[in-house]
C-alpha positions in Angstrom: 0.1 -0.2 0.2 1.9 3.1 -1.4 0.0 6.4 0.1 0.5 7.9 -2.9 0.2 6.9 -7.0 1.5 9.8 -8.8 0.9 8.6 -12.5 2.9 11.3 -15.0 7.1 12.0 -15.2 7.0 15.6 -16.3 7.3 18.6 -14.1 4.3 18.6 -11.9 5.0 14.4 -11.3 8.4 14.5 -10.3 7.4 18.3 -8.4 5.0 16.3 -6.1 7.0 13.3 -5.4 10.1 15.6 -4.3 8.1 16.9 -1.6 6.3 14.1 -0.8 9.4 11.9 -0.6 11.1 14.7 2.1 7.8 14.0 4.3 9.2 10.5 4.0 5.2 9.4 2.6 5.7 6.0 0.0 5.3 6.9 -3.4 5.3 5.1 -7.0 5.6 6.9 -9.8 4.5 5.8 -13.3 6.9 7.2 -15.8 4.9 7.2 -19.3 8.4 7.8 -20.6 7.0 10.5 -23.6 6.8 14.1 -22.2 5.0 16.5 -24.4 8.2 18.8 -24.3 10.7 16.1 -25.8 10.9 17.7 -29.5 12.3 21.1 -28.0 16.0 21.6 -27.7 15.1 24.7 -24.9 12.8 25.4 -22.2 12.0 29.1 -20.9 10.6 31.1 -17.9 11.8 28.2 -15.2 13.5 30.5 -13.1 17.6 29.7 -12.6 16.7 27.3 -16.0 16.1 29.6 -18.7 17.2 28.3 -22.1 17.9 24.6 -20.1 17.2 21.4 -22.0 13.5 20.0 -20.9 15.6 16.7 -20.8 18.3 18.0 -18.1 15.0 19.2 -16.6 14.0 15.9 -16.0 17.2 13.8 -15.9 17.8 16.0 -13.0 13.9 15.9 -11.5 15.0 11.6 -11.4 17.7 12.1 -10.0 16.9 14.0 -7.0 13.8 12.0 -6.3 15.3 8.9 -5.9 17.5 10.2 -3.2 14.5 9.3 -1.1 14.6 6.0 -0.1 10.4 6.1 0.0 10.2 7.1 -3.5 9.9 4.7 -6.4 9.7 5.1 -10.3 8.9 2.6 -12.7 8.7 3.0 -16.6 4.8 1.7 -17.7 1.8 3.2 -18.4 -1.0 3.0 -16.0 -3.8 0.7 -17.6 -6.7 1.3 -15.4 -7.6 2.2 -12.1 -10.6 1.6 -9.4 -10.9 2.1 -5.9 -12.0 5.1 -3.3 -10.3 7.3 -0.8 -7.8 5.1 1.2 -7.9 2.3 -0.9 -7.9 2.8 -4.9 -5.7 -0.4 -6.8 -3.1 1.0 -10.1 -2.3 -1.4 -13.1 0.6 -0.5 -14.9 0.8 -2.1 -18.3 -2.6 -4.6 -17.5 0.6 -6.3 -15.7 1.1 -5.0 -12.2 -1.4 -4.0 -9.7 -0.7 -2.0 -6.8 -2.8 -0.5 -4.1 -3.0 3.6 -3.1 -4.4 5.4 -0.4 -3.9 8.5 -2.6 -3.5 9.5 -6.2 -2.1 12.2 -8.3 -2.7 12.6 -11.7 0.1 14.4 -14.2 -1.0 13.1 -17.5 -0.4 16.1 -19.8 -1.7 16.6 -23.0 -0.8 15.4 -26.5 -0.4 18.0 -29.5 -2.4 17.2 -32.9 -1.1 19.4 -35.6 -2.7 19.6 -38.9 -2.3 16.9 -41.0 0.2 18.6 -43.7 2.6 16.9 -44.3 5.8 17.8 -43.0 4.3 19.9 -40.2 4.5 17.1 -37.4 8.4 16.4 -38.7 9.3 19.9 -37.3 7.3 19.9 -34.4 9.5 21.4 -31.5 12.1 22.9 -33.4 11.4 24.8 -36.4 7.7 25.2 -35.7 6.2 26.6 -32.3 2.6 27.0 -30.5 3.7 29.3 -27.8 5.2 32.7 -28.9 5.5 33.0 -24.8 7.7 30.1 -25.0 10.1 30.3 -28.3 8.8 34.3 -29.3 12.0 36.4 -28.2 14.2 33.5 -30.0 12.2 34.3 -32.7 12.3 38.5 -32.5 12.8 40.3 -36.3 12.2 37.2 -37.9 10.0 36.3 -40.6 7.3 34.4 -39.4 4.1 32.4 -40.7 1.4 31.1 -38.5 -0.5 28.5 -39.3 -4.4 29.3 -37.5 -7.8 29.6 -38.4 -11.0 30.8 -36.9 -10.2 32.9 -33.3 -7.0 30.7 -33.3 -6.0 33.4 -35.9 -5.3 35.6 -33.0 -2.2 34.3 -32.4 -0.7 36.2 -35.8 -1.9 39.0 -34.1 -0.2 38.5 -31.3 3.2 37.7 -32.7 3.1 40.2 -35.2 2.0 43.1 -32.3 5.2 41.5 -30.8 7.9 39.9 -32.6 7.6 40.4 -36.4 6.7 43.2 -38.8 6.9 40.4 -41.4 3.7 37.8 -40.5 1.6 35.7 -43.2 -1.2 33.9 -41.6 -2.2 31.0 -43.3 -5.1 29.6 -42.5 -5.2 26.5 -44.9 -8.2 27.0 -46.8 -11.5 29.6 -47.0 -10.8 32.0 -44.0 -13.0 31.7 -40.5 -11.8 34.8 -38.6 -14.0 36.3 -36.7 -14.2 40.5 -38.1 -12.5 41.5 -34.6 -10.0 39.2 -35.1 -9.4 40.3 -38.5 -8.9 43.8 -38.1 -6.3 43.3 -35.5 -4.3 41.8 -38.0 -4.9 44.4 -40.6 -3.6 46.8 -37.4 -0.5 45.2 -37.2 0.1 44.4 -40.8 -0.1 40.3 -40.9 -1.1 39.3 -44.3 -3.5 36.3 -44.4 -3.4 33.8 -46.8 -6.0 31.2 -47.7 -5.0 29.4 -50.1 -4.5 25.3 -49.0 -1.2 24.4 -48.3 0.7 21.1 -49.4 3.5 20.5 -47.7 6.3 22.2 -45.6 10.1 22.1 -46.1 12.9 23.2 -44.8 15.5 23.1 -41.8 16.4 25.6 -38.9 15.0 29.2 -40.2 15.0 28.2 -43.7 11.3 27.0 -43.4 9.4 26.6 -47.4 5.3 26.6 -47.2 4.1 25.0 -50.4 0.6 25.8 -51.5 -1.7 23.9 -53.7 -1.8 26.0 -56.3 2.3 26.0 -56.6 2.8 29.6 -54.9 5.9 29.1 -52.3 6.0 30.9 -48.9 9.5 30.7 -47.4 9.7 31.7 -43.6 12.4 31.3 -41.1 10.3 30.4 -38.7 6.5 28.8 -38.2 3.8 29.0 -35.3 1.4 26.5 -35.1 -1.2 25.7 -32.2 -2.0 22.7 -32.7 -5.3 21.7 -30.9 -4.7 19.3 -28.0 -6.4 15.8 -26.3 -5.7 15.7 -22.7 -4.7 12.0 -21.4 -8.1 11.6 -19.4 -8.8 8.9 -20.0 -7.9 7.7 -16.3 -10.0 10.8 -13.9 -12.9 10.1 -16.3 -12.2 6.5 -15.1 -12.5 8.0 -12.0 -15.9 9.8 -12.2 -13.6 13.3 -11.9 -15.6 16.6 -13.4 -14.2 17.5 -16.8 -14.4 20.9 -18.4 -15.6 21.1 -22.1 -11.9 20.9 -23.1 -11.3 17.5 -21.5 -9.2 19.1 -18.9 -10.1 17.7 -15.4 -11.5 20.1 -12.7 -9.3 20.3 -9.7 -9.6 23.4 -7.1 -6.9 25.3 -5.1 -5.8 22.5 -3.2 -5.0 20.3 -6.6 -8.5 18.3 -5.7 -10.5 16.1 -8.3 -14.1 16.4 -7.5 -13.9 12.7 -6.2 -12.0 12.4 -2.8 -8.3 11.6 -2.7 -7.4 12.2 -6.2 -5.6 15.0 -7.0 -4.3 16.3 -10.8 -2.0 19.1 -11.9 -0.1 19.9 -15.2 -1.3 20.4 -18.8 -4.8 19.0 -18.7 -5.9 20.1 -15.1 -6.8 23.6 -14.4 -9.6 25.8 -12.1 -12.8 26.8 -13.2 -11.9 30.4 -13.4 -9.1 30.0 -15.4 -10.3 29.7 -19.0 -7.5 27.2 -20.1 -4.6 25.6 -18.4 -1.3 27.5 -18.4 0.8 24.6 -20.6 4.1 25.9 -19.3 7.1 23.6 -17.1 7.0 26.4 -14.5 3.4 26.4 -13.4 3.7 22.5 -13.5 6.1 21.9 -11.3 4.0 24.7 -9.0 0.7 22.1 -9.4 2.3 19.6 -8.0 4.2 21.2 -5.0 0.9 22.5 -4.2 -0.8 19.4 -4.5 1.7 17.2 -2.4 1.3 19.5 0.2 -2.6 19.4 1.0 -2.1 15.3 0.0 0.1 15.3 3.2 -2.4 17.1 5.3 -4.6 14.9 3.9 -2.6 11.5 4.9 -1.3 13.2 8.3 -5.1 13.9 9.1 -6.5 10.3 7.8 -3.9 9.0 10.0 -6.2 10.2 13.5 -9.7 10.0 11.7 
């Protein structure tokens, strides 16, 4: 019987394990081994590690939790979970079952880029999803933004903040709302509605090939791809979820199911329209949830 089983070993999951390990809680971390930011060479806005490699952060985190004898980490995928507060059963890879008093889900999301040849292969290297994460490094470059509808606001943002040469590619007829279209016009961003055939090129030398044979040369490309939260397990437990697929948590990191907490990219407060999918907030989510999990475990001892 573990005190806490943590599902996910990114910044949120490892941070939670670190807190709980220091309180001598028995913890099992199930590491799926597929971090969302694996394609990225750098991460930003993490104090003391700005510009550092995401892989190095996770390697350091794994080494740090290994210093605490009550914390274990295994590689695998949680295939099933059930039970109630104080008596959960977690199955890993349909083979190993363990018991836990509490659960913490730090399962993240999966990016689903548009189906354009060459786009997914350049994800995180020449194609970026977030100007907070990568905008400073693309300052002054010729930029393309793959977006349509309300997402085209990203084009106005990068045009206002980072470049006077921005082309928004809608990959077909525009559905950009008029207020956003006015913002794009004001920033000088142009809109191209021609369908895209493929994307080629390397670092700072990208080519967007349109279906009509025309070519757009760019130095970097932004695309806020749709995401799919990995919330199958929290749904199986009966946790409440938002329309965006993310699990609902409160200020303590708790879901609507007793004994189940969550954090990171796939969880957010009701007052927040979207999760802030950055490394530092994910780590903070893990710390915050672990502190209150510890308080609950301590209180349960005397119940």
